[in-house]
C-alpha positions in Angstrom: 4.2 -11.3 -11.9 2.0 -12.5 -14.7 -0.5 -10.3 -16.5 -4.0 -11.0 -15.5 -5.8 -12.6 -18.5 -9.0 -11.2 -19.9 -12.2 -13.3 -19.6 -14.2 -14.4 -22.5 -17.1 -12.2 -21.4 -14.8 -9.1 -21.4 -13.5 -9.9 -24.9 -16.9 -10.5 -26.3 -18.2 -7.2 -24.8 -15.3 -5.2 -26.3 -15.8 -6.7 -29.7 -19.5 -6.1 -29.7 -19.0 -2.6 -28.7 -16.5 -1.9 -31.3 -18.9 -3.3 -34.0 -21.5 -0.7 -32.8 -18.9 2.1 -33.1 -18.7 2.3 -29.3 -15.8 2.1 -26.9 -15.4 1.7 -23.2 -14.0 5.3 -22.7 -16.7 7.0 -24.7 -14.8 7.4 -28.0 -15.7 6.4 -31.4 -13.6 4.0 -33.4 -11.8 6.8 -35.3 -11.2 9.1 -32.3 -7.9 9.7 -30.6 -7.1 10.5 -27.0 -5.9 13.9 -25.8 -2.2 14.6 -26.0 -0.4 16.9 -23.4 3.3 17.8 -23.5 5.3 19.3 -20.7 9.0 20.2 -20.9 11.4 20.1 -18.0 13.9 22.6 -16.8 16.8 20.8 -18.5 17.2 20.7 -22.3 15.8 17.6 -23.8 13.4 16.5 -21.1 9.8 16.0 -21.9 6.8 14.4 -20.3 4.1 13.3 -22.8 0.7 12.0 -21.7 -1.6 10.3 -24.3 -4.8 9.9 -22.2 -3.5 8.0 -19.2 -0.5 6.6 -20.9 2.5 8.6 -19.7 6.1 8.5 -20.9 9.1 10.5 -19.7 11.8 11.2 -22.3 15.3 12.5 -21.7 18.0 13.1 -24.4 21.7 13.2 -23.5 24.9 13.3 -25.5 28.6 12.5 -25.1 31.6 12.4 -27.3 32.6 9.0 -28.8 34.2 7.3 -31.6 32.2 6.9 -34.8 31.6 3.7 -36.7 34.1 2.7 -39.3 31.5 2.4 -42.0 30.2 6.0 -41.4 33.2 7.9 -40.0 31.4 11.3 -40.5 28.2 10.7 -38.8 27.1 10.6 -35.2 25.2 7.8 -33.5 21.7 7.6 -32.0 20.7 5.1 -29.4 17.1 4.6 -28.2 16.4 2.9 -25.0 12.9 2.0 -23.7 12.3 1.1 -20.0 9.3 -0.8 -18.9 9.3 -1.1 -15.2 6.6 -2.1 -12.6 5.7 1.6 -12.2 4.0 1.4 -15.7 2.3 -2.0 -15.1 2.7 -4.7 -12.4 3.4 -7.4 -14.9 6.5 -5.6 -16.4 9.9 -6.6 -15.1 12.6 -4.1 -15.0 16.0 -5.1 -16.5 14.5 -7.6 -18.9 13.7 -7.1 -22.5 10.2 -8.3 -23.1 8.6 -8.7 -26.5 6.8 -5.4 -26.1 10.1 -3.6 -25.2 11.8 -5.0 -28.3 8.9 -4.2 -30.5 8.8 -0.5 -29.4 12.6 -0.1 -29.7 12.7 -1.5 -33.2 9.8 0.5 -34.4 11.3 3.7 -33.0 14.6 3.0 -34.6 13.0 2.4 -37.9 11.0 5.6 -37.5 13.8 7.9 -36.4 17.1 6.3 -37.5 16.3 4.6 -40.7 14.2 7.5 -42.0 17.2 9.8 -41.5 15.2 12.4 -39.8 18.2 13.6 -37.7 21.2 15.2 -39.5 23.9 12.9 -38.3 26.6 14.7 -40.1 26.0 17.8 -37.9 27.0 15.6 -34.9 30.5 15.0 -36.3 33.3 17.0 -34.5 36.4 15.5 -36.2 36.2 12.9 -39.0 36.9 9.4 -37.9 37.9 10.5 -34.4 35.2 12.3 -32.4 31.4 12.4 -32.9 28.4 13.1 -30.7 26.7 10.0 -29.4 22.9 10.8 -28.8 21.0 8.7 -26.3 17.2 8.9 -26.0 15.9 7.3 -22.8 12.2 6.7 -22.7 10.8 5.7 -19.3 7.2 4.5 -19.3 5.4 5.8 -16.2 1.9 4.5 -16.8 0.7 1.9 -19.3 -2.9 2.3 -20.5 -2.5 1.3 -24.1 -0.8 2.6 -27.3 2.8 2.9 -26.0 4.4 3.2 -29.4 2.5 6.4 -30.3 3.2 8.0 -26.8 6.9 7.0 -27.0 7.3 8.4 -30.6 5.8 11.8 -29.5 8.0 11.9 -26.5 11.1 11.1 -28.4 10.3 13.8 -31.1 9.4 16.4 -28.4 12.7 15.7 -26.5 14.8 15.8 -29.7 13.4 19.1 -30.7 13.8 20.6 -27.2 17.4 19.2 -26.8 20.4 21.5 -27.3 24.0 20.1 -27.4 27.0 22.1 -26.1 29.2 23.9 -28.5 32.8 22.6 -28.9 36.1 24.0 -30.1 39.3 22.2 -31.2 42.5 23.6 -29.7 45.8 21.8 -30.5 44.0 18.7 -31.5 42.1 18.8 -28.2 38.3 19.0 -28.0 37.2 21.6 -25.6 33.5 21.5 -24.6 32.0 24.9 -23.7 29.5 25.4 -21.0 26.1 27.2 -21.4 27.7 30.3 -19.7 30.5 30.4 -22.3 28.7 29.7 -25.5 25.0 29.2 -26.4 24.0 25.6 -26.9 23.3 24.4 -30.3 19.9 22.9 -31.1 19.4 19.7 -33.0 18.9 19.6 -36.8 15.9 17.5 -38.0 15.0 17.2 -41.7 11.5 16.0 -40.9 9.4 15.2 -37.9 8.1 11.5 -37.8 5.4 10.3 -35.5 3.8 6.8 -35.0 0.1 6.3 -35.4 -1.4 2.9 -34.3 -4.6 1.0 -35.2 -6.0 -2.3 -34.0 -8.1 -4.5 -36.3 -11.3 -6.4 -35.3 -13.8 -8.6 -36.9 -11.3 -10.4 -39.2 -9.7 -7.2 -40.4 -13.0 -5.4 -41.3 -12.9 -2.8 -38.5 -10.0 -0.5 -37.5 -9.8 1.2 -34.1 -7.6 4.2 -33.7 -5.4 4.8 -30.6 -6.3 1.5 -28.8 -6.4 1.1 -25.1 -4.8 -1.7 -23.1 -7.8 -3.9 -23.1 -8.5 -3.3 -26.8 -4.9 -4.2 -27.7 -5.2 -7.5 -25.9 -8.6 -8.2 -27.6 -7.7 -7.2 -31.2 -6.9 -9.6 -33.9 -3.8 -7.6 -35.2 -2.1 -4.3 -34.9 -1.2 -1.8 -37.6 1.4 0.9 -36.9 2.3 3.7 -39.4 5.4 6.0 -39.1 4.5 9.2 -40.9 5.8 12.8 -40.9 4.0 16.1 -41.4 4.7 15.9 -45.1 2.5 12.7 -45.2 5.6 10.6 -46.2 5.6 7.0 -44.9 8.7 6.2 -42.8 7.7 2.9 -41.3 4.9 0.4 -41.5 4.4 -2.5 -39.1 1.6 -5.0 -39.4 1.5 -7.8 -36.7 -1.2 -10.3 -35.8 -3.1 -13.2 -37.4 -5.5 -11.3 -39.6 -4.7 -9.7 -43.0 -6.5 -6.6 -43.8 -7.9 -5.3 -47.1 -6.1 -2.7 -49.3 -9.0 -0.3 -49.0 -9.1 -0.3 -45.2 -5.2 0.1 -45.2 -5.4 3.2 -47.5 -8.2 4.7 -45.3 -6.2 4.2 -42.1 -3.1 5.7 -43.9 -5.0 8.9 -44.8 -6.3 9.2 -41.3 -2.9 8.6 -39.8 -1.4 11.3 -42.0 -3.8 13.8 -40.8 -3.2 12.7 -37.2 0.6 13.0 -37.6 0.3 16.6 -39.0 -1.8 17.6 -36.1 0.5 16.1 -33.5 3.6 17.8 -35.2 1.8 21.2 -35.2 1.0 20.7 -31.5 4.6 19.9 -30.7 5.8 23.0 -32.4 3.2 25.1 -30.5 4.3 23.8 -27.2 8.0 24.4 -28.1 7.2 28.0 -29.0 5.4 28.5 -25.8 8.3 27.0 -23.8 10.8 29.2 -25.7 8.8 32.4 -25.0 8.5 31.5 -21.3 12.4 31.0 -21.1 13.0 34.3 -22.8 10.7 36.1 -20.4 12.6 34.6 -17.5 9.4 32.7 -16.3 9.4 29.6 -14.2 9.6 26.5 -16.4 10.0 22.8 -15.7 8.0 20.0 -14.1 7.9 21.7 -10.7 6.0 24.7 -12.3 3.7 22.2 -14.1 3.0 20.5 -10.8 2.2 23.8 -9.1 -0.1 24.7 -12.0 -1.8 21.3 -11.6 -0.8 20.3 -15.2 1.0 17.1 -14.1 -0.9 14.8 -11.7 -0.8 11.1 -10.9 -4.3 10.6 -12.4 -5.2 13.6 -14.6 -8.1 11.9 -16.3 -11.4 10.5 -15.2 -10.8 6.8 -14.4 -14.2 5.7 -15.5 -14.2 2.1 -16.6 -17.3 2.7 -18.7 -18.9 5.7 -20.4 -22.2 5.3 -22.2 -23.0 7.3 -25.3 -26.4 7.9 -26.8 -28.1 5.9 -24.0 -31.9 6.0 -24.1 -34.4 4.3 -21.8 -37.3 2.7 -23.5 -40.4 3.3 -21.4 -43.0 0.6 -21.1 -46.7 1.2 -21.0 -46.9 0.8 -17.3 -44.1 3.3 -16.7 -45.7 5.7 -19.1 -49.0 5.4 -17.2 -47.1 5.9 -13.9 -45.4 9.0 -15.2 -48.7 10.4 -16.4 -50.3 9.8 -13.1 -47.3 11.5 -11.4 -47.5 14.4 -13.7 -51.2 14.8 -13.2 -50.8 14.4 -9.5 -48.2 17.1 -9.5 -50.4 19.4 -11.4 -53.2 18.9 -8.9 -50.8 19.5 -6.0 -49.6 22.6 -7.6 -53.1 23.9 -8.1 -53.9 23.0 -4.5 -50.8 24.7 -3.3 -51.8 27.8 -5.2 -55.2 27.8 -3.8 -53.8 27.2 -0.3 -51.4 30.1 -0.8 -54.3 32.4 -1.6 -56.1 31.0 1.5 -53.3 31.4 3.8 -53.7 34.8 5.5 -51.8 36.5 8.3 -54.3 37.6 10.9 -53.3 40.4 13.2 -55.1 42.0 16.0 -54.2 44.4 18.7 -54.1 41.6 21.3 -53.2 38.5 19.3 -51.5 37.4 16.0 -52.1 34.1 14.3 -50.3 32.7 11.2 -51.9 29.7 9.5 -50.0 27.5 7.0 -50.9 24.2 5.2 -50.5 22.4 8.6 -53.4 23.1 10.8 -51.4 22.5 14.1 -48.9 25.3 13.5 -49.7 28.6 15.1 -47.9 31.5 16.6 -49.3 33.6 19.5 -47.0 36.2 21.1 -47.3 36.5 24.8 -44.9 39.3 25.6 -45.9 42.9 25.7 -43.0 43.8 23.4 -44.2 41.4 20.8 -47.7 42.9 21.0 -46.3 46.3 20.6 -44.3 45.2 17.6 -47.3 43.6 16.1 -49.4 46.7 16.7 -46.8 48.8 15.0 -46.6 46.6 12.0 -50.4 46.5 11.8 -50.6 50.2 12.0 -48.0 50.7 9.2 -49.7 48.2 6.8 -53.2 49.6 7.6 -52.2 53.1 7.0 -51.0 52.2 3.5 -54.2 50.4 2.7 -57.7 51.9 2.4 -60.9 51.4 4.4 -61.8 48.4 2.4 -58.6 46.6 3.2 -59.3 47.3 7.0 -62.8 45.8 6.7 -61.5 42.7 4.8 -58.8 42.3 7.4 -61.1 42.5 10.3 -63.5 39.9 8.6 -60.6 37.6 7.9 -59.4 37.9 11.6 -62.9 37.0 12.8 -63.0 33.9 10.5 -59.6 32.8 11.8 -60.5 33.3 15.4 -63.7 31.2 14.9 -61.7 28.4 13.3 -59.2 28.5 16.1 -62.0 28.4 18.8 -63.5 25.4 17.1 -60.2 23.6 17.0 -59.6 24.3 20.7 -63.1 22.9 21.7 -62.4 19.7 19.7 -59.1 19.2 21.4 -60.7 19.7 24.9 -63.3 17.0 24.1 -60.6 14.6 22.8 -58.7 15.1 26.1 -61.7 14.4 28.2 -62.4 11.1 26.3 -58.8 10.1 26.8 -59.0 10.8 30.5 -62.3 8.8 30.9 -60.9 5.8 28.9 -57.7 5.8 31.2 -59.9 5.8 34.4 -61.9 2.9 33.1 -58.8 0.9 32.3 -57.5 1.5 35.9 -60.7 0.2 37.4 -60.7 -2.9 35.2 -57.1 -3.6 36.4 -58.1 -3.2 40.0 -61.0 -5.7 39.6 -58.7 -8.2 37.8 -56.2 -8.0 40.7 
């Protein structure tokens, strides 16, 4: 299945947004996405999420024969799998250009920089060494796969522990975890990849690009750095050459980012170690139970607007002023109506008038009358003689208003009946 191409409108929209220091997911040009790391129950298994880009890493080892050129060193293999689970246009079992690029960059970052102590993987010189294999399975592709894969590979290597061995009569015996404690890996430094995309003929650099930004950018810039700010790998690909000043600025920012990521990996490793020592539940199942791993853990908003302000026209301002003035008038009227609304209670009747003139309440039962009388007696007992007089006056006013309304209703009913009789006579004459 081919990848759906980006339209010219989408490309122009992304480039114009980048020039205004805006991005589709709400970030600025120099902002990175959030990194989350979860370790599995087995040694050397890690799930890393960079935004919505997710990679599962697993480190395994086996005994093998060393190379003739380096008989005292172990061997590291890095395998990256891009299947249709990550994106529909990926084909499993075939090495695409992106697959080769990620594998070569990771090999230069981890193998050529000599971050792993390969001599510690030697069992017997020229005969038996440990063969390490790092399998990286991309679960979801939302841009910047190289950074996510590098963090996953580093986390899995630091989390991995190989079994201990002993040589008895020229035979290598591998001990289980119950017999001897597994041995952790020895790393001299912790390298991490940091990627940038260049726009506007190499004048603007965007950190941690998304999938659409990678396809729109003129070129890509990848730094391989460790926590000591040492450069392990540098890869510049594309059609645009950048300036030296922008290159140095990106390098300094990438060094800070690499140190932050390495410190975060160490914190998560320490947390996992303490959980295992306390005999707590660890692994991906526990992460799923705690809702730390989900299929879509981020908000899938295609567009987030930052600093969005509406410019009001003169007409809209006038309308808003009219609405506010109308609301103030209504509020004043409501206050006056609230003051005018009075509950009128008598020994034989009770009336409640609200803003609507048609609403009334007249209890007919004797129980209701007795309840009203008891409420009235309690309220009147608390108030003085003046309140009784005012209450009686208010009741009289309400009763007068009610009698007037009833008379008006009766007159309207008579007129309606008279009109109906006239219409019946006219219909008879016509027939």
